DRENMAR-256787 format. One record per residue (C-alpha): residue in three letters; x, y, z. Coordinates in steps of 0.5 Angstrom, whole numbers, padded with zeros to 4 digits, always signed. Each point is the difference from the previous one (the first is absolute). Last residue first. Layout:
ALAXYZ ...
//
This chain:
LYS-0091-0013+0023 THR+0006-0001-0004 TYR+0005-0002+0006 ASP-0003-0006+0002 TYR+0003-0004+0005 GLU+0001-0008+0001 HIS+0001-0005+0005 GLU-0001+0005+0006 LEU+0006+0002+0004 GLY+0001-0002+0008 PHE+0007+0002+0000 MET+0004-0006+0001 GLU-0005-0005-0003 ILE-0002+0003-0006 ALA+0008+0002-0001 GLU+0001-0008+0000 ALA-0005-0002-0005 GLY+0002+0005-0005 PRO-0004+0007-0001 ARG-0005+0000-0006 PRO+0000+0006-0004 LYS-0006+0003-0004 LYS+0002+0005-0004 ASP+0007-0003+0000 ILE-0002-0006-0004 GLU-0003+0005-0006 SER+0007+0002-0002 PHE+0000+0005-0006 TYR-0002+0006+0004 PRO-0003+0005-0005 ALA+0000+0007+0002 THR-0005+0003+0004 ASP+0004+0003+0006 PHE+0006+0003-0004 ILE-0005+0002-0005 GLN-0004+0004+0005 VAL+0006+0005+0000 ASP-0003+0004-0006 GLY+0003+0007+0000 GLY+0001+0005+0006 THR+0007+0002-0002 GLU+0003-0003+0007 ARG-0003-0007+0000 PRO+0000+0001-0008 ASP+0007+0000+0000 ALA+0002+0004-0006 THR+0007+0000+0000 GLU+0001+0007+0001 ILE-0006+0000+0006 LEU+0004-0006+0003 TYR+0007+0004+0000 GLN-0003+0006+0003 ARG-0004-0004+0005 MET+0007-0004+0002 GLN+0003+0007+0001 ALA-0005+0003+0004 HIS-0001-0006+0005 LEU+0008+0000+0000 LYS+0000+0007+0002 GLU-0006+0000+0005 LYS+0003-0006+0004 VAL+0007+0003+0000 ALA-0003+0006+0003 LYS-0004-0004+0005 PHE+0006-0004+0003 ALA+0000+0003+0007 PRO-0007+0001+0000 ASP-0001-0008+0000 ALA-0006-0002-0003 ALA+0003-0003-0006 LEU+0006-0003+0004 ASN-0002-0008-0001 ARG+0005-0004+0004 LEU+0001-0007-0002 GLN+0003+0001-0007 ASP+0005-0005+0000 PRO+0006+0004-0002 ASP-0002+0005+0006 ARG+0006+0005+0001 ARG+0002+0000-0008 VAL-0007-0001-0002 ASP-0003+0006+0004 TYR-0008-0002-0001 LEU-0006+0003-0002 GLU-0007-0003+0000 GLU-0007+0004-0002 GLN-0007-0003-0001 PRO+0001-0003+0007 ARG+0001-0008+0000 LYS-0005-0006+0001 GLY+0003-0006+0004 MET+0003-0006-0004 SER+0008+0001-0001 LEU+0001+0005+0006 ASP-0006-0002+0004 PHE+0003-0007+0000 LEU+0007+0003+0002 PRO-0003+0004+0006 LYS-0004-0006+0002 ILE+0006-0004+0001 ALA+0003+0002+0007 PRO-0007+0001+0003 ASP-0002-0007-0003 ASP-0007+0000-0003 ARG+0003+0000-0007 HIS+0003-0007+0002 ALA-0003-0005-0005 MET-0001+0006-0005 LEU+0008+0002+0000 TYR+0002-0007+0000 LEU-0005-0002-0006 LYS+0003+0006-0004 ALA+0008-0002+0001 GLY-0001-0007-0001 GLY-0004-0001-0006 PRO-0003-0007-0001 TYR-0005-0001-0006 HIS-0007+0002+0000 MET-0001+0006+0004 MET-0003+0004-0006 TYR+0005+0005-0001 PRO+0006-0004+0002 ASP+0003+0005+0000 ILE-0002+0007+0002 ASP-0005+0004-0004 GLY-0005-0006+0002 PHE-0001+0003+0007 LEU-0004-0006+0001 PRO-0005+0002+0006 PRO+0000+0005-0001 ASP+0000+0004-0007 GLY+0006+0001-0004 ALA+0007+0003+0003 PRO-0002+0007-0001 TRP-0007+0000+0003 ARG-0004+0005-0003 SER-0001+0007+0004 ALA+0006+0002-0002 GLU-0002+0001-0007 TYR+0005+0005-0004 ASN+0006-0003+0004 LYS+0005+0006-0001 ILE+0007-0003+0002 TYR+0007+0004+0001 LEU+0006-0003+0000 TYR+0006+0004+0003 ASP+0008+0001-0001 HIS+0002-0002-0006 THR-0006+0002-0003 ARG-0007-0004-0001 ILE-0006+0002-0002 ALA-0006-0005+0001 ARG-0007-0001-0003 GLY-0006-0004+0003 PRO-0006-0003-0003 TYR-0003-0006+0005 GLY-0004-0004-0005 LEU-0007-0002+0000 GLY-0003-0007-0003 HIS-0007+0001+0002 GLN+0002-0002+0007 ARG+0008+0000+0001 VAL+0005-0005-0002 PHE+0000-0001-0007 ALA+0008+0001+0000 HIS+0004+0007-0002 ARG-0005+0005-0001 GLU+0004+0007-0001 ARG+0007+0001+0002 GLY+0005+0006-0001 TYR+0007+0003-0002 VAL+0003+0007+0000 VAL+0008+0001+0000 PHE+0004+0005+0003 GLU+0005+0005+0000 ARG+0003-0003-0006 PRO+0007+0002-0001 THR+0002+0004-0007 PRO+0003-0005-0005 GLU+0007-0002+0001 ALA+0003+0000-0007 GLY+0002-0007-0002 GLY+0008-0001+0000 ARG-0001-0008+0000 GLU-0008-0001-0001 LEU-0005-0002+0005 LEU-0002+0007+0003 SER-0001+0003-0007 LEU-0004-0006-0002 ILE-0005+0002+0006 SER-0006+0002-0005 LYS-0006+0003+0003 GLY-0007-0003+0002 THR-0006+0004-0002 MET-0001-0003-0006 GLU-0005+0004-0004 GLY+0005+0003-0004 PRO+0002-0006-0004 VAL+0008-0002+0001 PRO+0003+0000-0007 VAL+0004-0006-0002 LYS+0007+0000+0001 ALA+0000-0007+0003 LEU+0004+0002+0006 ASP-0005+0006+0000 LEU-0006-0005+0000 PHE+0003-0004+0005 THR+0000+0006+0005 PRO-0007+0002-0002 ALA-0002-0006+0002 LEU+0004+0000+0007 ASP-0002+0006+0003 ASN-0007-0003+0002 LEU+0004-0005+0004 THR+0001+0007+0005 LEU+0005+0004+0001 LEU+0004+0004+0006 ARG+0008+0000-0001 GLU+0004-0003+0005 SER+0004-0003-0005 VAL+0006-0006+0001 SER+0005-0002-0005 GLY+0004-0006-0001 ALA+0000+0001-0007 LYS-0002+0006-0004 PHE-0003-0002-0007 LYS+0003-0002-0006 GLY+0005-0005+0001 PRO-0005-0005+0004 TRP-0007+0002-0001 SER-0003+0000+0007 VAL-0006+0003+0003 ILE-0002-0002+0007 LEU-0007+0002+0004 PRO-0002-0003+0007 VAL-0007+0002+0002 HIS-0003+0005+0005 THR-0008+0000-0001 GLY-0003-0004+0005 SER+0005+0000+0006 ASP+0001+0007-0002 TYR-0007+0002+0002 LEU-0005+0001-0005 ASN-0003-0007+0001 ALA-0003-0005-0004 LEU+0006-0005+0001 GLY+0003+0002+0007 ARG-0003+0002+0006 PRO-0001-0008+0002 MET+0005-0004-0005 GLN+0000-0001-0007 TRP+0006+0004-0002 GLY+0001+0006-0004 ASN-0003+0001-0007 ASP+0002-0001-0007 SER+0008-0003+0001 VAL+0006+0002-0004 VAL+0006-0003-0004 VAL+0001+0004-0006 VAL+0005-0003-0005 VAL+0002+0004-0006 THR+0003-0005-0006 ASN+0005+0001-0005 GLY+0006-0003+0003 ALA-0005-0006+0003 GLU-0002-0002-0007 GLY+0005-0006-0001 SER-0007-0004+0002 ARG+0004-0004+0005 GLN+0001+0006+0004 LEU-0008+0002-0001 ALA-0002-0007+0003 GLN+0005+0000+0006 LEU-0003+0007+0002 ALA-0007-0003-0001 ASP+0002-0006+0005 GLY+0003+0005+0005 LEU-0006+0004+0000 ASP-0004-0006+0001 LYS+0005-0002+0006 ASP-0001+0007+0003 PHE-0008-0001+0000 ALA+0001-0006+0004 GLU+0004+0003+0005 VAL-0005+0005+0000 ALA-0005-0006+0002 ALA+0005-0002+0005 TYR+0000+0007+0003 TYR-0008-0001+0000 ASP+0001-0006+0004 ALA+0004+0003+0005 ILE-0005+0006+0001 ASP-0005-0005+0002 SER+0004-0004+0005 ARG+0002+0007+0003 VAL-0007+0002+0000 GLU-0002-0007+0004 PRO+0006+0000+0004 SER-0002+0007+0003 ASP+0002+0007-0001 PRO-0006+0004-0002 LEU+0000+0004-0006 TYR-0001+0007-0001 GLY+0007+0001+0003 PRO+0004-0004-0006 VAL+0002-0007+0002 ASP+0008-0001-0001 ILE+0001-0007-0002 ARG+0006-0004+0004 ALA-0004-0004+0004 PRO-0004-0002-0006 ASP+0006-0004-0002 ILE-0001-0001-0008 GLY+0003-0007-0002 ALA-0005-0001-0006 LYS-0004-0005+0005 VAL+0000+0005+0005 GLY-0003+0005-0005 SER-0005-0005-0003 GLY-0003-0001+0007 VAL-0007+0001-0003 GLU+0000+0000-0007 TYR-0001+0007-0002 PRO-0007+0003-0004 ARG+0002+0005-0001 HIS+0004+0004-0006 PRO+0008-0001+0001 HIS+0000-0002-0006 LEU-0004-0001-0006 SER+0005+0003-0004 SER-0002+0005-0006 VAL+0006-0001-0005 TRP-0001+0006-0005 TYR+0003+0000-0006 THR+0002+0005-0005 TRP+0003-0001-0007 PRO+0005+0003-0005 THR+0001-0003-0007 GLY+0005-0005-0003 ALA-0003-0007+0001 LYS-0007-0001+0000 LYS-0003-0002+0007 ALA-0002-0007+0001 LYS+0006-0003+0004 LEU+0001+0006+0004 PHE-0008+0000+0002 ASP+0001-0007+0002 PRO+0006+0002+0004 PHE-0004+0005+0004 SER-0006-0005+0002 ASN-0007-0002-0002 TYR-0001+0006-0005 PRO-0005+0005+0000 ASN+0000+0006-0005 GLY+0000+0007+0003 ALA-0001+0003+0007 PRO-0007+0003-0002 ASN-0002-0008+0000 ARG-0003-0001-0007 LYS-0005+0001-0005 ARG-0003+0006+0004 GLY-0008+0001-0001 ASN-0002+0002+0007 ALA-0001-0007+0003 GLU+0006-0003-0003 PHE+0005+0003+0004 SER-0004-0002+0006 GLY+0004+0001+0007 PRO+0006-0002+0004 GLY+0003+0003-0003 TRP+0005+0002-0005 GLY+0006-0005+0000 LYS-0002-0006+0004 GLY+0005-0005-0002 ASP+0004+0001-0007 PHE+0001+0006-0004 GLY+0001+0001-0007 VAL+0002+0006-0005 GLN+0004+0000-0007 TYR+0002+0007-0001 GLY-0001+0004-0007 SER-0002+0007+0002 ALA-0008-0003+0000 GLU+0003-0005+0005 LEU+0003+0005+0005 LEU-0007+0004+0000 ASP-0004-0006+0002 PRO+0005-0002+0005 TYR+0000+0007+0003 THR-0007-0001+0001 LYS-0006+0004-0003 TYR-0006+0003+0004 GLN-0006+0000-0005 THR-0001-0007+0001 PRO-0003+0000+0007 LEU+0004-0004+0005 ILE-0005-0004+0003 SER-0002-0003+0007 TRP+0003-0005+0005 LEU+0004+0006+0004 ASP-0003+0007-0001 ALA+0004+0006-0003 GLY-0001-0003-0007 GLU-0007+0002+0001 ARG+0001+0007-0002 LEU+0007+0001-0002 ARG+0002+0007+0002 TRP-0001-0002+0008 ILE+0006-0005-0001 ASP+0005+0005-0002 GLN+0003-0001-0007 GLY+0006-0004-0003 THR-0004-0005-0004 LEU+0003-0006+0002 PHE+0002+0002+0007 GLY-0006+0003+0002 ALA-0004-0006-0002 ARG+0004-0004+0004 SER-0001+0004+0006 PRO-0007+0000-0002 THR-0001-0008+0000 CYS+0005-0002+0006 SER-0002+0005+0005 PRO+0004+0005+0004 SER-0001+0005-0005 GLY+0005+0004-0005 ASP+0006-0004+0003 PHE+0005+0003+0004 ALA+0008+0001-0001 ASN+0004+0003+0005 THR+0006-0004+0001 PHE+0002-0001-0007 ARG+0006-0005-0002 VAL+0004+0002-0007 GLY+0004-0006-0003 GLU+0005-0005+0000 ARG+0000-0001+0008 ALA-0008+0001+0000 VAL+0000-0006-0005 ARG+0004-0004+0004 ASP-0004+0001+0006 MET-0006-0002-0003 ASN+0003-0006-0002 PRO+0003-0002+0007 THR-0007+0002+0004 ARG+0001-0004+0006 VAL-0005+0003+0006 VAL+0003+0001+0007 LYS+0004+0006+0000 ASP-0004+0004-0004 GLY+0004+0006-0002 TYR-0003+0002-0007 ILE+0006-0004-0004 GLY-0003-0006+0005 ALA-0007+0001-0002 HIS-0006+0002+0004 SER+0001+0007+0000 TRP-0005+0002-0006 TYR-0006-0004+0003 GLN-0002-0006-0005 ASN-0007-0001-0003 ASP+0001-0004-0006 SER+0007+0000-0003 MET+0001+0003-0007 VAL+0006-0001-0005 VAL+0000+0005-0006 LEU+0004-0002-0005 ILE+0001+0006-0005 ASN+0004-0001-0007 PRO+0004+0006-0002 ARG-0001+0005-0006 ASP+0007+0001-0003 ALA+0000-0003-0007 THR-0006+0005-0002 LYS-0006-0002-0004 THR-0006+0004+0002 GLU-0006-0004-0002 GLY-0006+0005-0002 GLN-0003-0005-0004 LYS+0003+0002-0007 ASN+0007+0000+0003 PRO+0002+0006+0005 GLU+0007+0003-0002 CYS+0007-0002+0003 GLY+0002-0006-0003 ALA-0002+0002-0007 ILE+0004+0007+0001 PHE+0006-0004+0002 VAL-0001-0005-0006 ILE-0001+0006-0005 VAL+0006+0004+0003 MET+0005-0006-0001 LEU-0003-0001-0007 LEU+0002+0007-0002 ILE+0007-0001+0003 ALA+0001-0006-0004 PHE-0002+0003-0006 VAL+0004+0006+0001 GLN+0006-0005+0001 LEU-0002-0004-0006 ARG+0000+0006-0005 ALA+0007+0003+0003 LYS+0003-0007-0002 MET-0003+0000-0007 
//
């Protein structure tokens, strides 16, 4: 009898083990070691603007704490310096040129492109987000029933209250900070000293610009508070021990030559990943990667097969304690199509870039167009319609004829050559274009060849001869942008018309 009971117990254990590892009828994988995934994303934050990344002015105690508990990446780049496509690449794990209309701001993400929340949900995860998620754009316009980011909630605590107990989840806190507009003077009001700020070489060092940066810093600190609130909610839930925390931004900062540009100021973002007790702690990685690598990483964590169409690569081995170091990447490639509707007929400013540890090479496919948008509004730089204050942009425009300022105005708003090449170690602000320098001919040709090969391999129509018209003709779901009306102050300052029409 005793022997029979022992055999029965062993058989029962085997059945329980198999039931816990096999898929259920819906394809859900039941495993006990699939962590929750919490993503907390800022909106337009340059990579080094956090205390843990070396900034001595902005105060980011929560980012700093997560970094001390996890892995901090110093060479993370967005897939595109524009909100909608950057977030589309993040969600799909694919390069933006593969996503048709998904490569543009304020457009759609075609339903043929699956997102990691969809795939995780199918495997048994509960999925949610708050804030922007994927966007701006219209997910309804092409038949999606919800935002590609998942199910919307008012807040992370609301999600934690509503979710079912005992099942893994993924949630995206999509902060509104530090996106413009900024309250003028908010930086000083927050205790930030403009005199201590390091002004990059592509911006004028003036009180107006320093004040604008200080206001941006106050918005970064507001994001850090959002992060702190999310971490507190997670701690109160009792699930912190089985939750991977990812802190990241979608784009670089919203200054001239920043957002909507392929320079580091528009593409280089912070990325911190933490799972105390499971991942490396206090670690720093210089590996080159893009936000497109996060979707396959999340699927790896959840033990869900990574679809072959994903061009991003999992970085899980870089995070795990004792994980095998993968072969270092020699480069990453990213690009842009149409950002805002700021040129006649809605034309974009297409470009691709290849970034190594030493160089940045950019190809501008339509160099005859205005990179910052048609004058006189230069709407790819915020404030895009000149309808709210923007200290850095307005100062550049007001002093464009000053011999000391004109070169900086031209860097942000002037037309550019088809090729650009920068030595990022010696020229971190990317001020000196070396593309025409004979001494760098071999470097340029190598980078051009590497980028072209990668773009062909990933089916970029810009290099394969495919349909590129889709990027200029994709729907744009913000009608007000098509006929911008500048603010009264800008009209008076620059002699502007009361309305412009980009649809003619």
